[in-house]
C-alpha positions in Angstrom: 0.0 0.0 0.0 1.3 3.4 -0.9 1.2 6.4 1.4 -1.0 9.4 0.8 1.7 11.8 1.6 1.3 13.7 -1.7 -2.3 14.7 -0.7 -1.3 16.3 2.6 -1.9 20.1 2.9 0.4 22.4 4.9 -2.3 22.7 7.5 -2.7 19.0 7.9 1.1 18.5 7.9 1.3 21.0 10.8 -1.6 19.2 12.5 0.2 15.9 12.3 3.4 17.4 13.6 1.7 19.0 16.6 -0.2 15.8 17.3 2.9 13.6 17.2 5.0 16.0 19.3 2.2 16.2 21.9 1.8 12.5 22.0 5.5 11.9 22.4 5.7 14.4 25.2 2.8 13.2 27.3 3.5 9.5 26.9 7.2 9.9 27.6 6.4 12.1 30.6 4.0 9.4 31.9 6.9 6.9 32.4 8.5 9.1 35.1 5.4 10.8 36.5 5.3 8.3 39.4 8.9 8.8 40.5 8.1 11.2 43.4 4.7 9.6 44.2 6.1 6.5 45.9 5.2 7.6 49.5 1.6 8.2 48.3 1.3 4.7 47.0 3.0 3.0 49.9 0.5 4.7 52.3 -2.6 4.3 50.1 -2.1 0.6 49.2 0.1 -0.5 52.1 2.9 -1.8 50.0 6.7 -1.5 50.3 8.7 1.2 48.6 10.6 -1.5 46.6 7.3 -2.8 45.2 5.9 0.7 44.6 9.0 1.6 42.6 7.9 -0.9 39.9 5.3 1.6 38.9 8.2 3.5 37.3 10.7 0.8 36.5 8.0 -1.6 35.2 6.8 1.1 32.8 10.3 1.6 31.5 10.8 -2.2 31.1 7.5 -2.7 29.2 8.2 0.3 27.0 11.7 -1.1 26.1 10.2 -4.5 25.4 7.5 -3.0 23.2 9.8 -0.9 20.9 11.4 -3.8 18.9 7.9 -5.2 18.0 6.9 -1.7 16.7 9.2 -2.1 13.7 6.9 -4.9 12.5 3.7 -3.1 13.4 4.7 0.2 11.7 5.4 -1.8 8.4 2.1 -3.7 8.5 -0.4 -1.4 10.1 -1.7 1.8 8.4 -0.3 4.9 10.3 -3.7 6.3 11.4 -4.9 3.0 12.8 -1.5 2.4 14.5 -1.5 5.9 16.1 -5.1 5.7 17.3 -4.4 2.2 18.8 -1.3 3.5 20.7 -3.2 6.5 22.1 -6.2 4.4 23.0 -3.9 2.1 25.0 -2.4 5.1 26.8 -5.8 6.7 27.5 -7.4 3.4 28.8 -4.3 2.8 31.0 -4.7 6.3 32.4 -8.4 5.8 33.1 -8.0 2.4 34.8 -5.3 3.9 36.9 -7.8 6.5 38.2 -10.2 3.6 38.9 -7.7 1.4 40.6 -8.7 -0.1 43.9 -5.6 -2.3 44.4 -1.9 -2.1 43.7 -1.9 -4.9 41.1 -4.7 -3.0 39.2 -2.6 0.2 39.2 0.5 -1.6 38.1 -1.3 -3.2 35.2 -2.7 0.2 34.3 0.9 1.6 34.3 2.1 -1.2 32.0 -0.7 -0.5 29.5 0.3 3.2 29.5 3.9 2.1 28.8 2.7 0.0 25.8 1.3 3.2 24.3 4.5 5.0 25.0 6.7 2.3 23.5 4.5 2.2 20.4 4.8 5.9 19.8 8.5 6.6 20.3 9.8 5.1 17.1 6.6 5.8 15.2 6.7 9.5 15.7 10.3 9.6 14.5 9.6 7.6 11.4 6.5 9.5 10.4 8.1 12.9 11.0 11.2 12.1 9.0 9.0 10.9 6.1 6.7 13.9 6.4 9.5 16.6 6.0 12.3 16.9 3.5 15.9 16.0 4.5 17.0 19.6 4.8 14.5 20.1 7.7 15.3 16.8 9.5 17.6 18.5 12.1 14.9 21.0 13.1 12.2 18.3 13.2 14.3 16.0 15.3 15.1 18.9 17.6 11.4 19.4 18.3 10.9 15.6 18.8 14.0 15.3 21.1 12.7 18.2 23.1 9.4 16.5 23.6 10.8 13.1 24.4 13.8 14.2 26.6 12.5 17.2 28.4 9.2 15.4 29.3 11.1 12.8 31.4 12.6 15.7 33.4 9.2 17.5 33.7 7.3 14.4 34.8 8.0 14.4 38.5 7.6 18.2 38.7 4.3 18.0 36.9 3.1 15.2 39.3 4.3 17.2 42.3 2.2 20.3 41.3 -1.0 18.3 40.9 -0.4 16.1 44.0 -0.7 19.0 46.4 -4.2 19.9 45.2 -5.8 16.7 43.7 -3.8 13.7 45.0 -2.3 10.9 42.9 -5.6 10.1 41.1 -5.7 13.7 39.9 -2.4 13.0 38.1 -3.8 10.1 36.1 -7.1 12.0 35.5 -5.1 14.8 33.8 -3.2 12.2 31.7 -6.5 10.6 30.6 -8.0 14.0 29.6 -4.8 15.0 27.7 -4.7 11.5 26.1 -8.3 11.8 24.9 -7.6 15.3 23.4 -4.6 14.0 21.5 -6.7 11.0 20.3 -9.2 13.4 18.9 -6.4 15.3 17.1 -5.2 12.0 15.7 -8.7 11.3 14.3 -8.8 14.7 12.6 -5.2 15.1 11.3 -3.4 11.7 11.1 -3.0 10.2 7.7 -1.1 7.2 6.3 2.4 8.6 5.6 4.7 5.6 5.3 4.3 2.8 2.8 2.7 -0.4 4.0 5.1 -3.4 3.6 4.8 -7.1 4.0 6.5 -8.2 7.2 6.3 -11.3 9.4 6.3 -11.5 13.2 8.3 -14.4 14.3 7.2 -15.6 17.8 10.7 -16.9 18.6 12.3 -13.6 17.8 9.7 -11.7 19.9 10.3 -14.2 22.8 14.0 -13.9 22.7 14.1 -10.1 22.6 11.4 -9.7 25.3 12.8 -12.3 27.7 16.3 -10.9 27.0 15.4 -7.3 27.8 13.2 -8.2 30.7 15.8 -10.5 32.4 18.6 -8.0 31.8 16.8 -4.9 33.1 15.3 -6.7 36.1 18.8 -8.1 36.9 20.3 -4.6 36.7 17.6 -3.2 39.0 18.5 -5.9 41.6 22.3 -5.3 41.4 22.4 -3.2 44.5 21.8 -6.4 46.5 25.0 -7.9 45.1 26.1 -9.0 41.6 26.7 -12.7 42.4 23.2 -13.9 42.9 20.5 -15.4 40.7 18.2 -12.4 40.9 20.9 -10.0 39.7 24.0 -11.5 38.1 22.0 -14.7 37.1 19.3 -12.7 35.4 21.8 -10.3 33.7 23.7 -13.4 32.3 20.4 -15.0 31.2 19.3 -11.8 29.5 22.6 -11.4 27.7 22.4 -15.0 26.4 18.8 -14.5 25.1 19.8 -11.2 23.4 22.9 -12.8 21.9 20.8 -15.6 20.4 18.4 -12.9 19.1 21.2 -11.0 17.4 22.7 -14.1 15.8 19.3 -15.3 14.5 18.5 -11.8 13.2 21.7 -11.6 11.2 21.1 -15.0 9.7 17.4 -14.5 8.9 16.2 -13.7 5.4 13.3 -11.7 7.0 14.5 -10.5 10.4 12.2 -8.8 12.9 14.8 -6.1 13.2 17.4 -5.4 10.5 20.6 -5.2 12.6 22.5 -4.6 9.4 21.8 -0.9 9.8 24.9 -0.9 12.1 26.9 -1.1 8.9 26.0 2.6 8.4 28.8 4.4 10.2 26.7 7.4 11.1 24.1 5.2 12.7 26.7 3.2 14.6 28.5 6.2 16.0 25.2 7.9 16.9 24.1 4.9 18.9 27.4 4.9 20.9 27.0 8.7 21.5 23.4 8.4 22.5 24.1 5.6 25.0 26.9 7.5 26.6 25.0 10.7 26.8 22.0 9.0 28.5 24.4 7.3 31.0 25.6 10.8 32.0 22.2 12.6 31.8 20.1 10.0 33.6 22.9 9.2 36.1 23.1 12.9 36.9 19.3 12.9 37.5 20.0 10.5 40.4 23.3 11.6 41.8 22.9 15.4 41.7 19.8 15.4 44.0 21.6 13.0 46.3 24.5 15.4 46.6 22.3 18.4 47.0 19.9 17.0 49.6 21.7 14.2 51.4 25.2 15.7 51.5 24.7 19.5 51.3 21.3 19.4 53.2 19.4 21.6 50.8 15.6 21.2 50.7 13.5 19.7 47.9 12.2 23.2 47.1 15.7 24.7 46.9 16.9 21.9 44.5 13.7 22.2 42.4 14.3 26.0 42.0 17.9 25.3 41.1 16.9 23.2 38.2 14.4 25.6 36.7 16.9 27.6 34.7 18.6 24.5 33.4 15.3 23.0 32.3 14.4 26.2 30.4 17.8 26.3 28.8 17.4 22.6 27.8 14.3 23.4 25.8 15.9 26.3 24.1 19.2 24.4 23.4 17.3 21.4 22.0 15.3 23.4 19.5 18.3 25.6 18.6 20.5 22.5 18.1 18.2 21.1 15.4 18.1 24.3 13.4 21.9 24.7 13.7 22.4 21.1 12.5 20.5 21.9 9.4 22.6 25.1 8.8 26.1 24.2 9.9 26.2 20.4 10.2 27.2 18.1 13.0 30.9 19.0 13.6 30.4 22.3 15.5 27.7 20.6 17.6 30.2 17.9 18.5 32.7 20.5 19.7 30.1 22.4 21.8 28.5 19.3 23.3 31.7 17.5 24.2 33.3 20.6 25.6 30.3 21.2 27.9 30.3 17.6 29.1 34.0 18.1 30.0 33.2 21.3 31.9 30.4 19.6 33.8 32.6 16.7 34.8 35.3 19.1 36.1 32.6 21.0 38.0 31.5 17.7 39.6 35.1 17.0 40.7 35.1 20.4 42.5 31.9 19.6 44.5 32.6 19.9 48.3 30.9 20.2 51.6 30.7 24.0 51.0 29.2 24.0 47.5 26.5 26.6 47.1 23.1 25.9 45.6 23.9 28.4 42.9 27.0 26.4 41.9 24.8 23.3 41.7 22.3 25.2 39.5 25.1 26.2 37.1 26.4 22.6 37.0 22.9 21.3 36.2 22.4 23.9 33.5 25.8 23.0 31.9 24.9 19.3 31.8 21.4 19.8 30.4 22.7 22.2 27.6 25.5 19.7 26.8 22.9 16.9 26.4 20.5 19.1 24.5 23.2 20.4 22.1 24.0 16.8 21.0 20.8 14.9 21.5 18.7 16.0 18.5 21.8 16.2 16.1 22.7 12.7 17.1 19.2 11.4 16.5 19.2 13.1 13.1 22.6 11.6 12.2 21.4 8.1 13.2 18.2 8.1 11.2 18.4 10.7 8.4 21.0 8.5 6.6 18.7 5.5 6.5 15.9 5.1 4.0 12.5 3.3 3.9 12.2 0.2 6.0 15.8 0.6 7.3 14.7 3.8 9.0 11.9 1.9 10.7 14.3 -0.7 12.0 17.0 1.9 12.9 14.5 3.9 14.9 13.3 0.9 16.8 16.9 -0.2 17.6 17.9 3.3 18.5 15.1 3.9 20.9 15.3 0.4 22.5 19.0 0.9 23.3 18.2 4.4 24.7 15.7 2.8 27.1 18.3 0.3 28.2 20.9 3.0 28.8 18.3 5.0 30.7 17.6 2.1 33.0 21.3 1.4 33.4 22.2 5.0 34.1 20.4 5.5 37.5 21.4 2.0 38.7 25.1 2.4 37.9 25.5 5.9 39.3 23.8 5.0 42.6 25.6 1.7 42.8 29.0 3.4 42.4 28.0 6.0 45.0 26.9 3.3 47.5 29.9 1.0 47.0 32.3 4.0 47.5 30.8 4.8 50.9 27.9 7.2 50.2 30.0 10.3 51.1 31.8 13.2 49.5 34.5 10.9 48.1 31.8 8.7 46.6 30.4 11.7 44.8 33.8 12.4 43.3 34.0 8.7 42.3 30.8 9.0 40.3 32.2 12.0 38.5 35.3 9.9 37.6 32.8 7.5 36.0 31.1 10.4 34.2 34.6 11.5 33.0 35.3 8.0 31.6 32.0 8.0 29.7 32.8 11.5 28.4 36.1 10.1 27.1 34.3 7.4 25.2 32.1 10.2 23.6 35.3 12.0 22.6 36.9 8.9 21.0 33.7 8.0 19.2 33.5 11.5 17.6 37.2 11.4 16.6 36.7 8.0 14.9 33.6 9.3 13.1 35.3 12.4 11.8 38.3 10.4 10.6 36.0 8.1 8.7 34.1 11.1 7.2 37.4 12.7 6.1 38.4 9.6 4.2 35.2 9.7 2.1 
């Protein structure tokens, strides 16, 4: 089936763009919206904090498992039906969360929300890149990255504002209302943009990827209790074995579920490495900076929240500007700015002390968010803009899946390092040594990419 892209007016193109950006924002935000609601759930349902935490980590896990399957669904299902199905899953999940009378019911509602999120992450990228010409891809991916990345930061803040007045059910009520409004926009504006293709869903491939990701991510989440146990190291090993089998079968298959041969594209390959490293720093910072601010320096939640406002605003501006700059000047200057800022942030972390002011913390947060924002959308564009047709669908699914994994790894690794090193000031510096090593990997990957480009 051919797409009806040629019949799209400028008004409808804008409508599709706004609908997809809004959908990416609200569904991505929903995965982190429960992060600061754990005490509410433990009191309301009488469950432990560890169990309540699965409302967040479980959503991330299901979203990550869903993404590889979306490559098949995007190829087979018309865009409009696909989008409406994803938003329906999200809206129904939000509504059942409001109506939840038990913790298991709330958890299942969260997982249904996560299915909608996982379905939309790659879909929005693929449709937007197909909808606009290549010379606008940087700007478009800048807007998308702003929606997907900033929303995860905004989630806990958004929930906190509503919690004070309406309680935790008010949070899910608002998500349901917004989901319905976006669903209506999808009915009005969404059209079939990408070409429908014949693709097969192999149950073995789905099982290997799902069990692999699930075992790996659950094992990582349990690693704080010790690596050498079945529920941590055992699950991590099992997950890696499942994923290795999945990769081998995909490379041998005539009709793979995911075309892993996209890694032959040097731009895609380097972009994946850069993205993984950036998310390790960004999401790790999201865990370790509040610990330093509140547990070591003794600043209040309000003080830390206010300290992050400027950085969050700059993040939005930098993300949108980075996309436009990518279209005008290319990736090389963006590499220099982003890497330089990551180095500055790492050095600032080394200089943290018992006397560090809240203003210094605010500046450090702003430097890190601008570093991430200046590279995030150009990296996404570099990864996907060089792929065409069904390769772009597979590339987007792979790219977003690996981002989910790195996001899950990031918080666990940074907190694990902090805990193992003594949960003190020296431990904070140890985490920034780790961030420095990750920054070094970013630098090496960029150098290798530039050398390869110069040889062409």
